[in-house]
C-alpha positions in Angstrom: 71.0 65.4 102.9 73.0 68.2 101.1 76.7 68.2 101.4 78.6 70.9 103.1 80.3 73.2 100.7 83.9 74.6 101.0 85.0 77.4 98.9 88.7 78.2 98.5 88.9 81.9 97.7 92.0 83.6 96.6 92.2 87.0 98.1 95.3 88.4 96.6 98.2 89.9 98.7 96.5 92.1 101.2 94.8 94.9 99.4 90.9 94.4 99.7 90.8 95.6 96.1 92.5 92.6 95.1 89.5 90.5 95.3 87.9 89.5 92.0 84.0 89.9 91.3 83.9 86.2 91.5 85.4 86.2 94.8 83.1 88.8 96.0 80.2 86.8 94.7 81.4 83.5 96.4 81.7 85.2 99.7 78.2 86.6 99.7 76.3 83.6 101.1 79.0 82.1 103.2 77.9 80.8 106.5 81.4 80.1 108.1 85.0 81.1 107.3 87.8 79.0 108.7 91.1 80.6 109.4 94.3 78.8 110.2 95.4 80.9 113.1 99.2 81.4 113.6 98.7 83.1 116.9 99.9 86.7 118.0 102.7 86.6 115.3 100.1 87.0 112.6 97.2 88.4 114.3 97.0 91.2 111.8 96.7 88.8 108.9 93.6 87.3 110.6 92.3 90.7 111.1 92.5 91.5 107.3 90.5 88.2 106.7 87.9 89.4 109.3 87.5 92.8 107.4 87.2 91.2 104.2 84.5 89.0 105.5 82.6 91.9 107.2 82.8 94.0 104.0 81.6 91.2 101.4 79.5 88.6 103.4 75.8 89.5 103.2 74.3 87.4 105.9 75.1 86.5 109.6 78.3 84.5 109.5 81.1 83.2 111.8 84.7 83.3 111.6 86.2 80.3 113.2 89.9 80.4 114.1 91.5 76.9 113.9 95.0 76.8 115.7 97.7 76.2 113.3 99.9 73.1 114.2 103.6 74.3 114.8 106.2 73.4 112.1 109.8 72.8 112.1 111.4 75.7 110.1 114.8 73.9 109.1 114.0 70.3 109.1 116.6 67.6 108.0 114.0 65.8 106.1 111.9 68.6 104.4 109.4 66.3 102.5 108.4 64.2 105.6 108.3 67.3 107.7 105.9 69.1 105.4 103.7 65.9 105.1 103.3 65.6 108.8 102.5 69.3 109.1 99.9 68.9 106.3 98.3 65.8 108.1 98.1 67.8 111.3 96.5 70.7 109.6 93.9 68.4 107.9 92.9 66.9 111.2 92.3 70.1 112.9 90.2 71.5 109.8 88.4 68.2 109.5 87.3 68.5 113.2 86.2 72.3 112.6 84.2 71.1 109.6 82.4 68.5 111.4 81.7 70.7 114.5 80.9 74.1 113.0 79.6 73.4 109.4 76.3 71.7 109.1 75.0 69.6 106.1 74.1 72.0 103.4 76.1 75.0 105.0 78.8 77.0 102.9 82.1 77.3 104.6 85.0 79.4 103.0 88.9 79.3 103.3 90.5 82.5 102.3 93.9 81.9 100.6 96.5 84.4 100.4 97.3 85.0 96.6 96.0 82.0 94.7 95.5 78.8 96.2 97.1 77.1 93.4 100.5 78.5 94.0 102.6 77.6 96.9 99.7 77.2 99.2 98.7 74.0 101.2 95.0 74.2 101.4 94.1 72.3 98.2 96.5 69.4 99.5 95.0 69.4 102.8 91.5 69.4 101.6 92.4 66.4 99.4 93.6 64.6 102.6 90.2 65.4 104.5 88.3 64.2 101.5 90.3 60.9 101.2 89.4 60.1 104.7 85.8 60.1 104.1 84.7 61.3 107.4 83.4 64.6 106.5 81.5 65.0 103.2 81.9 68.1 101.4 82.0 69.7 97.7 84.9 72.0 96.9 85.0 75.1 94.7 88.1 77.0 94.1 88.3 80.5 93.2 91.5 81.9 91.7 93.2 85.0 93.2 95.8 87.6 92.3 99.2 86.2 93.1 102.2 87.9 94.7 104.1 87.1 91.5 101.8 89.3 89.5 101.7 92.1 92.1 105.3 92.2 92.4 105.7 92.7 88.6 103.1 95.4 88.6 104.5 97.1 91.4 108.0 97.4 89.7 106.4 98.1 86.3 108.2 95.2 84.6 107.1 92.1 82.8 108.0 88.8 84.2 109.5 87.3 81.1 112.0 88.6 78.6 111.3 88.6 74.8 110.3 84.9 74.1 112.0 83.8 77.4 110.7 81.6 80.0 110.0 82.3 83.7 110.7 79.8 86.5 109.0 80.2 89.9 110.9 78.5 92.7 111.7 78.5 96.3 114.9 79.9 98.2 115.7 76.3 99.2 116.0 75.3 95.5 117.8 78.5 94.5 120.5 77.8 97.0 121.7 75.0 94.7 122.6 77.7 92.1 121.2 79.3 89.0 118.7 77.0 87.3 120.4 76.5 83.9 119.3 78.4 80.8 116.4 80.4 82.5 116.6 84.0 82.3 113.9 85.1 84.9 113.4 83.4 88.3 110.7 84.5 90.7 111.8 83.4 94.2 109.1 82.6 97.0 109.4 81.1 100.5 112.9 82.4 101.2 113.2 82.7 104.9 116.9 83.7 104.6 117.7 85.4 101.3 119.5 82.6 99.1 121.0 85.2 96.5 124.4 85.7 97.9 126.2 83.4 96.0 124.7 84.4 92.4 126.2 86.7 89.7 126.2 90.1 91.1 125.3 91.5 87.8 121.8 90.0 87.9 118.8 92.4 88.2 116.5 92.0 91.2 113.0 93.1 91.9 112.3 92.7 95.4 109.0 93.3 97.5 107.6 92.8 100.9 104.1 93.1 102.3 102.7 93.6 98.7 99.3 95.3 98.5 99.5 96.5 102.1 100.0 100.0 103.5 103.6 98.5 104.7 104.8 97.5 101.1 108.4 97.8 100.7 110.0 97.6 97.1 113.7 97.6 96.2 115.3 97.1 92.7 118.7 97.3 91.1 121.8 95.4 90.3 122.1 92.4 92.7 125.4 93.3 93.8 124.5 96.9 94.8 121.2 96.4 96.6 121.7 92.8 98.2 122.8 94.3 101.5 120.1 96.8 101.5 117.5 94.1 100.9 118.9 91.9 103.8 118.9 94.9 106.1 115.5 96.2 105.2 114.1 92.7 105.4 115.5 92.1 108.9 114.3 95.6 110.3 110.8 94.9 108.7 110.6 91.4 110.3 111.5 92.7 113.7 109.2 95.5 113.5 106.1 93.4 112.4 106.9 90.0 113.9 106.7 88.3 110.4 107.4 89.1 106.7 105.9 88.0 103.4 108.2 88.8 100.6 109.2 87.6 97.2 111.6 88.6 94.4 112.2 88.4 90.6 115.9 87.9 89.4 116.7 88.5 85.8 119.7 87.7 83.9 121.0 89.5 80.7 120.4 86.6 78.2 123.8 87.6 76.6 125.5 86.8 80.0 127.9 83.8 79.6 128.2 83.3 83.4 125.3 80.7 83.4 126.5 78.1 86.1 126.7 80.4 89.4 127.2 77.9 92.1 126.9 78.2 95.9 130.1 79.2 97.7 
């Protein structure tokens, strides 16, 4: 008996042209696409996936919406809360695989950006595989990340000459500027955590990258931080959700290396 196939396909940040040729080929013979549905608040994200499938899957197929379990947004114990959320996601996807993907069939999960960068799908599939209740083989197709798109939209390199780049989260940035790093990319920042940092940093901010609703702001942090917060809040109210990211860059000659939260 043939195993089910699960293809985890990076689809970029919203522009259908972000799909690589490899991603297009991987989609062509898919039987079932599984989508973790966050309900009405992100219905347009589900619709983008449906349009991608309609454009590139060359055979009759189904799109199965799996209700995403709720997640506590500001937990006391972040690690345990995320682990419980991943476990609940794994249970629901495992049930969907068993019900909707027969032996030998090809399933796909479309991951925003690249599935290896701040995405939970691969960890969830590891959980399902470890349970050994539903047999499947896994293939991962890389995608264009929001990090790359942000740099491209602003027309800047991510790193300074010979410098390093740190990709982190707003939760970690809240603890202060990370040591000797000159360039920091910040993802998953629900409440922008740059207010305590050196106002002479340069920020390159973007939201809804790759979509018709894309917003870009750049400049000296002290000059544009209020505008970013205001624009971000207005956009979130308008859409019901927001996906944004920013790059902070420090002048390597700056001696203020130890900005701490107030």
